[in-house]
VOPAGU-2260 file (C-alpha; in pm, 1 decimal, decimal comma):
REM VOPAGU-2260
SITE   aa  ch    i         X         Y         Z
SITE  MET   A    0   -1806,4    -187,0    2275,5
SITE  LYS   A    1   -1544,8      11,2    2201,8
SITE  VAL   A    2   -1575,3     135,1    1842,9
SITE  VAL   A    3   -1214,9     153,8    1632,3
SITE  ARG   A    4   -1186,2     302,7    1310,4
SITE  ILE   A    5    -935,1     152,6    1027,9
SITE  VAL   A    6    -898,7     232,3     721,6
SITE  GLY   A    7    -719,4      34,6     366,7
SITE  VAL   A    8    -732,8     -14,2       6,0
SITE  PRO   A    9    -978,9    -214,5    -122,9
SITE  GLU   A   10    -719,4    -511,7    -229,0
SITE  HIS   A   11    -649,6    -839,8    -168,5
SITE  PHE   A   12    -379,1    -779,2     111,9
SITE  ASN   A   13    -646,7    -685,2     302,9
SITE  LEU   A   14    -876,8    -978,2     319,5
SITE  PRO   A   15    -840,9   -1122,7     666,2
SITE  TRP   A   16    -945,4    -837,8     818,0
SITE  HIS   A   17   -1269,2    -844,5     627,9
SITE  LEU   A   18   -1277,9   -1244,4     742,6
SITE  CYS   A   19   -1246,3   -1147,3    1077,5
SITE  ILE   A   20   -1497,7    -861,4    1088,0
SITE  GLU   A   21   -1707,4   -1117,1     915,5
SITE  ASN   A   22   -1672,0   -1383,2    1128,3
SITE  GLY   A   23   -1733,2   -1169,4    1438,4
SITE  GLU   A   24   -1395,0   -1210,1    1605,7
SITE  PHE   A   25   -1358,5    -872,4    1707,3
SITE  ASN   A   26   -1651,4    -824,1    1818,1
SITE  GLU   A   27   -1609,7   -1119,8    2043,3
SITE  ALA   A   28   -1363,1    -942,5    2169,0
SITE  GLY   A   29   -1565,2    -591,1    2290,6
SITE  ILE   A   30   -1455,5    -448,7    1944,3
SITE  ASP   A   31   -1645,0    -285,8    1727,0
SITE  LEU   A   32   -1405,5    -260,5    1422,1
SITE  GLN   A   33   -1524,3     -43,9    1134,0
SITE  TRP   A   34   -1337,2     -66,7     847,0
SITE  GLN   A   35   -1354,5     205,4     555,5
SITE  ASP   A   36   -1218,1     126,5     190,9
SITE  VAL   A   37    -977,8     406,4      84,3
SITE  PRO   A   38    -970,3     335,2    -357,1
SITE  GLU   A   39    -710,6     673,5    -360,3
SITE  GLY   A   40    -447,0     478,6    -171,9
SITE  THR   A   41    -151,9     597,4      80,1
SITE  GLY   A   42    -209,3     968,7      25,1
SITE  LYS   A   43    -578,6     984,5     126,4
SITE  MET   A   44    -514,0     784,7     396,3
SITE  CYS   A   45    -234,5     981,9     581,4
SITE  GLN   A   46    -416,6    1284,3     523,9
SITE  MET   A   47    -729,7    1067,3     738,0
SITE  LEU   A   48    -491,0     973,4     983,8
SITE  ARG   A   49    -357,3    1360,3    1020,2
SITE  GLN   A   50    -739,1    1482,6    1060,5
SITE  ASN   A   51    -817,9    1219,9    1309,7
SITE  GLU   A   52   -1048,1    1070,4    1070,5
SITE  THR   A   53    -927,5     681,0    1132,8
SITE  ASP   A   54    -781,9     540,0    1432,1
SITE  LEU   A   55    -576,1     305,9    1224,7
SITE  ALA   A   56    -426,5     279,7     864,0
SITE  ILE   A   57    -316,4     -21,7     665,8
SITE  ILE   A   58     -91,0     153,4     465,3
SITE  LEU   A   59     213,2     121,8     244,5
SITE  SER   A   60     580,8     190,5     423,5
SITE  GLU   A   61     728,3     432,3     216,3
SITE  GLY   A   62     436,4     684,6     212,1
SITE  ILE   A   63     377,1     654,0     605,7
SITE  ILE   A   64     713,5     723,2     713,4
SITE  LYS   A   65     783,3     974,7     485,6
SITE  ASP   A   66     461,9    1172,4     631,7
SITE  ILE   A   67     523,2    1107,0     983,6
SITE  THR   A   68     893,3    1259,3     957,6
SITE  ALA   A   69     669,6    1557,8     798,7
SITE  GLY   A   70     485,2    1584,4    1145,8
SITE  ASN   A   71     202,1    1328,8    1071,4
SITE  PRO   A   72     139,3    1240,7    1432,5
SITE  THR   A   73      97,3     820,9    1342,9
SITE  SER   A   74     289,4     578,4    1559,0
SITE  ILE   A   75     387,8     213,5    1365,1
SITE  VAL   A   76     172,8     -77,0    1556,7
SITE  GLN   A   77     346,5    -340,1    1340,0
SITE  GLU   A   78     453,6    -466,5    1013,4
SITE  TYR   A   79     157,9    -603,9     816,8
SITE  VAL   A   80     288,4    -721,6     496,7
SITE  ALA   A   81     685,7    -831,5     506,3
SITE  SER   A   82     703,6    -895,2     123,3
SITE  PRO   A   83     784,8    -630,8    -109,5
SITE  LEU   A   84     504,6    -495,3    -331,2
SITE  LEU   A   85     522,3    -556,7    -686,9
SITE  TRP   A   86     471,3    -256,5    -889,0
SITE  GLY   A   87     311,3    -292,5   -1228,9
SITE  ILE   A   88     437,0     -29,9   -1482,7
SITE  HIS   A   89     143,3      48,8   -1723,7
SITE  VAL   A   90      57,0     214,0   -2022,3
SITE  ALA   A   91    -272,1     244,0   -2240,4
SITE  ALA   A   92    -298,6     -64,2   -2461,7
SITE  ASP   A   93    -249,7     156,2   -2749,3
SITE  ALA   A   94      24,7     353,3   -2658,5
SITE  PRO   A   95     345,0     370,4   -2841,3
SITE  PHE   A   96     607,0     259,5   -2545,3
SITE  GLN   A   97     754,8     -63,7   -2589,3
SITE  SER   A   98    1020,7     -74,2   -2354,4
SITE  ILE   A   99    1070,3     102,6   -2028,8
SITE  GLU   A  100    1351,3     342,7   -2153,6
SITE  ASP   A  101    1095,8     478,5   -2371,6
SITE  LEU   A  102     908,6     626,2   -2060,2
SITE  LYS   A  103    1212,4     884,3   -1967,3
SITE  HIS   A  104    1052,8    1216,4   -1922,9
SITE  LYS   A  105     680,4    1133,0   -1985,8
SITE  ARG   A  106     388,9    1211,2   -1758,6
SITE  ILE   A  107     336,4     984,7   -1477,6
SITE  ALA   A  108      11,3     937,4   -1354,6
SITE  ILE   A  109     -21,7     920,8    -948,6
SITE  SER   A  110    -313,3     907,7    -723,0
SITE  ARG   A  111    -191,3    1188,1    -518,5
SITE  PHE   A  112     143,2    1353,5    -395,1
SITE  GLY   A  113     317,1    1119,3    -105,4
SITE  SER   A  114     134,9     801,5    -243,8
SITE  GLY   A  115     302,1     474,8    -329,7
SITE  SER   A  116     251,2     601,5    -713,3
SITE  HIS   A  117     420,2     913,9    -667,9
SITE  LEU   A  118     730,1     759,0    -450,4
SITE  MET   A  119     771,8     452,5    -610,8
SITE  ALA   A  120     758,9     656,8    -940,4
SITE  ILE   A  121    1082,8     830,1    -812,5
SITE  VAL   A  122    1250,9     480,9    -701,5
SITE  HIS   A  123    1200,1     350,1   -1032,8
SITE  ALA   A  124    1362,6     650,3   -1231,7
SITE  LYS   A  125    1624,3     651,3    -968,0
SITE  GLN   A  126    1729,4     301,7   -1028,1
SITE  MET   A  127    1724,0     392,2   -1453,4
SITE  ASN   A  128    1925,9     669,0   -1361,0
SITE  TRP   A  129    1725,8     978,5   -1522,3
SITE  ASP   A  130    1675,5    1283,7   -1349,9
SITE  ILE   A  131    1447,7    1321,2   -1076,2
SITE  ASP   A  132    1385,9    1687,7   -1130,1
SITE  GLN   A  133    1258,6    1615,8   -1483,5
SITE  LEU   A  134     948,0    1416,4   -1365,2
SITE  GLU   A  135     611,1    1527,6   -1427,9
SITE  PHE   A  136     302,6    1381,4   -1245,2
SITE  VAL   A  137     -60,2    1410,9   -1332,8
SITE  VAL   A  138    -279,2    1342,7   -1005,8
SITE  VAL   A  139    -566,8    1072,3   -1083,1
SITE  ASP   A  140    -699,3     982,0    -738,0
SITE  THR   A  141    -793,4     616,2    -826,4
SITE  LEU   A  142    -693,1     358,2   -1044,2
SITE  ASP   A  143   -1041,7     389,8   -1240,0
SITE  LYS   A  144    -916,3     740,5   -1330,1
SITE  ALA   A  145    -575,8     652,5   -1418,1
SITE  VAL   A  146    -772,9     418,3   -1702,0
SITE  ILE   A  147    -930,0     744,5   -1768,6
SITE  ALA   A  148    -606,9     960,8   -1813,5
SITE  LEU   A  149    -391,8     658,0   -1993,1
SITE  LYS   A  150    -709,2     659,2   -2254,3
SITE  ASN   A  151    -695,2     995,8   -2312,3
SITE  LYS   A  152    -349,2    1047,4   -2338,6
SITE  GLU   A  153    -360,6    1312,6   -2018,1
SITE  ALA   A  154     -61,3    1103,5   -1882,0
SITE  ASP   A  155     188,6     818,2   -2011,4
SITE  TYR   A  156     239,6     535,7   -1759,1
SITE  PHE   A  157      77,5     442,7   -1422,4
SITE  MET   A  158     265,1     237,2   -1159,3
SITE  TRP   A  159     -16,9      26,8    -932,4
SITE  GLU   A  160      20,9    -329,0    -791,3
SITE  ARG   A  161     127,0    -575,7   -1043,0
SITE  PHE   A  162    -171,7    -804,3    -959,9
SITE  MET   A  163    -499,3    -591,0    -871,3
SITE  THR   A  164    -421,6    -429,6   -1226,9
SITE  GLN   A  165    -393,7    -799,4   -1416,2
SITE  PRO   A  166    -774,7    -811,1   -1507,3
SITE  LEU   A  167    -707,1    -423,3   -1691,9
SITE  VAL   A  168    -424,7    -599,7   -1868,6
SITE  ASP   A  169    -607,3    -935,2   -1985,0
SITE  GLN   A  170    -882,4    -664,3   -2089,4
SITE  HIS   A  171    -650,0    -465,7   -2298,9
SITE  VAL   A  172    -701,2    -196,8   -2110,8
SITE  PHE   A  173    -337,4    -116,0   -2000,1
SITE  ARG   A  174     -69,5    -276,3   -2136,0
SITE  ARG   A  175     239,1    -389,0   -1856,6
SITE  ILE   A  176     628,3    -320,2   -2001,6
SITE  GLY   A  177     782,4    -369,2   -1659,3
SITE  GLU   A  178     769,4    -434,2   -1277,0
SITE  CYS   A  179     939,0    -251,6   -1008,4
SITE  PRO   A  180     980,8    -472,8    -651,6
SITE  THR   A  181     969,3    -207,1    -295,0
SITE  PRO   A  182    1308,4    -284,6    -186,8
SITE  TRP   A  183    1135,4    -303,1     130,7
SITE  PRO   A  184     863,4    -509,3     355,8
SITE  SER   A  185     540,5    -317,1     180,9
SITE  PHE   A  186     250,4    -241,5     423,6
SITE  LEU   A  187     264,3    -130,6     828,2
SITE  LEU   A  188     -38,3    -100,6    1083,8
SITE  VAL   A  189     -64,2     181,7    1166,4
SITE  GLY   A  190    -193,6     409,8    1439,4
SITE  ASN   A  191    -330,3     771,5    1535,7
SITE  GLN   A  192     -58,3     857,5    1816,9
SITE  ASP   A  193    -318,9     965,4    2083,0
SITE  PHE   A  194    -540,4     669,9    2023,9
SITE  VAL   A  195    -239,2     409,9    2037,8
SITE  ALA   A  196    -131,4     577,1    2335,7
SITE  LYS   A  197    -464,8     558,0    2527,2
SITE  ASN   A  198    -538,0     228,7    2394,3
SITE  LYS   A  199    -213,1      -7,6    2413,2
SITE  ALA   A  200    -400,1    -319,1    2560,2
SITE  LEU   A  201    -727,8    -262,4    2291,8
SITE  VAL   A  202    -430,8    -227,3    1980,0
SITE  GLN   A  203    -243,1    -516,1    2137,8
SITE  HIS   A  204    -563,0    -750,5    2147,4
SITE  LEU   A  205    -663,8    -649,4    1822,2
SITE  VAL   A  206    -307,9    -750,2    1650,8
SITE  ASP   A  207    -317,3   -1092,4    1853,2
SITE  ILE   A  208    -662,3   -1142,7    1673,3
SITE  ILE   A  209    -542,4   -1026,7    1293,1
SITE  ASN   A  210    -191,4   -1218,4    1291,7
SITE  THR   A  211    -332,2   -1530,1    1431,0
SITE  THR   A  212    -566,8   -1514,0    1057,7
SITE  THR   A  213    -253,4   -1357,9     877,1
SITE  ALA   A  214     -38,0   -1638,0     994,6
SITE  GLU   A  215    -292,1   -1925,4     934,7
SITE  PHE   A  216    -421,2   -1701,6     604,0
SITE  LYS   A  217    -273,8   -1910,2     330,4
SITE  LEU   A  218    -429,4   -2256,5     440,4
SITE  ILE   A  219    -777,6   -2141,6     496,3
SITE  PRO   A  220    -915,3   -2452,5     200,2
SITE  SER   A  221    -995,6   -2293,4    -118,1
SITE  ILE   A  222    -869,8   -1962,9      16,7
SITE  ASP   A  223    -732,1   -1890,0    -408,8
SITE  ARG   A  224   -1084,9   -1953,1    -504,3
SITE  THR   A  225   -1215,1   -1703,2    -234,6
SITE  LEU   A  226    -972,4   -1431,2    -327,0
SITE  ALA   A  227   -1063,7   -1459,5    -703,3
SITE  GLU   A  228   -1410,2   -1397,8    -666,0
SITE  ARG   A  229   -1369,8   -1160,2    -453,4
SITE  TYR   A  230   -1114,9    -901,8    -633,1
SITE  ASP   A  231   -1187,4   -1014,0    -986,5
SITE  GLN   A  232    -837,6   -1196,3   -1044,5
SITE  LYS   A  233    -764,9   -1540,7   -1223,8
SITE  VAL   A  234    -729,7   -1833,6    -998,3
SITE  GLU   A  235    -366,2   -1860,5   -1120,4
SITE  ASP   A  236    -294,0   -1535,8   -1110,6
SITE  ILE   A  237    -381,2   -1529,8    -705,5
SITE  GLN   A  238    -155,0   -1842,5    -692,2
SITE  GLN   A  239     132,8   -1658,2    -822,6
SITE  TRP   A  240      27,4   -1376,5    -578,9
SITE  LEU   A  241     -13,1   -1607,6    -273,3
SITE  SER   A  242     359,0   -1777,4    -315,1
SITE  LEU   A  243     526,6   -1409,5    -369,3
SITE  THR   A  244     301,5   -1280,8     -50,3
SITE  ARG   A  245     425,5   -1306,1     314,8
SITE  TRP   A  246     228,5   -1144,3     611,0
SITE  SER   A  247     413,0   -1040,1     935,7
SITE  GLN   A  248     323,2   -1149,4    1305,7
SITE  ARG   A  249     616,9    -895,8    1412,6
SITE  GLN   A  250     717,6    -506,6    1447,2
SITE  LEU   A  251     870,2    -312,2    1184,4
SITE  SER   A  252    1272,4    -390,7    1234,7
SITE  ALA   A  253    1506,6     -80,7    1327,6
SITE  VAL   A  254    1719,5    -233,9    1023,4
SITE  ASN   A  255    1381,2    -204,3     780,4
SITE  TYR   A  256    1279,9     119,9     908,1
SITE  ASN   A  257    1630,1     274,9     873,0
SITE  LYS   A  258    1667,8     161,1     504,1
SITE  ILE   A  259    1316,1     298,9     390,3
SITE  GLN   A  260    1396,9     631,5     531,0
SITE  GLN   A  261    1778,2     643,8     429,5
SITE  GLN   A  262    1667,5     548,0      83,4
SITE  LEU   A  263    1360,4     794,2     107,6
SITE  MET   A  264    1653,1    1041,4     209,1
SITE  ASP   A  265    1878,1     967,0     -79,7
SITE  LEU   A  266    1580,0    1051,5    -298,8
SITE  GLN   A  267    1562,1    1429,3    -123,5
SITE  LEU   A  268    1211,8    1286,0       6,4
SITE  ILE   A  269    1305,6    1359,3     328,2
SITE  GLU   A  270    1418,3    1642,8     537,2
SITE  ASN   A  271    1356,9    1582,6     913,1
SITE  PRO   A  272    1464,8    1181,2    1020,3
SITE  LYS   A  273    1290,5    1044,4    1288,9
SITE  LYS   A  274    1449,3     793,0    1503,9
SITE  TYR   A  275    1288,3     402,1    1498,0
SITE  GLU   A  276    1177,8     508,0    1898,0
SITE  GLU   A  277     995,2     788,5    1800,6
SITE  VAL   A  278     767,9     643,2    1577,6
SITE  LYS   A  279     698,8     259,6    1706,2
SITE  MET   A  280     421,8     157,6    1945,5
């Protein structure tokens, strides 16, 4: 049995992995897949990949591509979720802000620098024609700590996946005043370069297992109710999320890789671009 370490956020996108683990599908293939939830998100997972604390990760496209160009020894195994991620723009329920325009030059809570919440705040500010040099960030680590930061007026707004924050909106903890979809596929499966190079057949076998599950995921009976129960969501919200989400069973295309990298370069977030052939498995 080959031990393989994998990390991802504790969100509904990753239920296919948990189902495969629970059903023993990786074990049947001789793979002891050890999953670790990382609520801190992409920035923390980039750090874990750099420090060889994990072999694989399900991670936001923009965050890992930025970190790979900065020297993270990681390979892109394949695209995991092809559809954009819909980021909600949230303020505290009692905050005075009523529109996106009210957030100009306000303090932005982020999980950490290099995370999706950091990079997408910059992408959004650029879309709004705000001066990105004037952006002020407050590091909060996790969604739970973002709640505290906004409540205590230590930060003014926070961007996070729109459906995972829906319970906080329903409970009048957050108020959502806008949305910002990523202009690219949202999640990638990536792996430590050395691990991937030494275990190509095993990684491909693992990929075949998860791809079979994601291809059929929406057809699983009552999958909407299962997701709603596991992730504390309303069934109707999950149904809307499922309608918007497309899992992928193929490698990230050169077109999409170059699109992401070019936009990050335009935002001055990447200094040393890398060629597609250098980063894909």
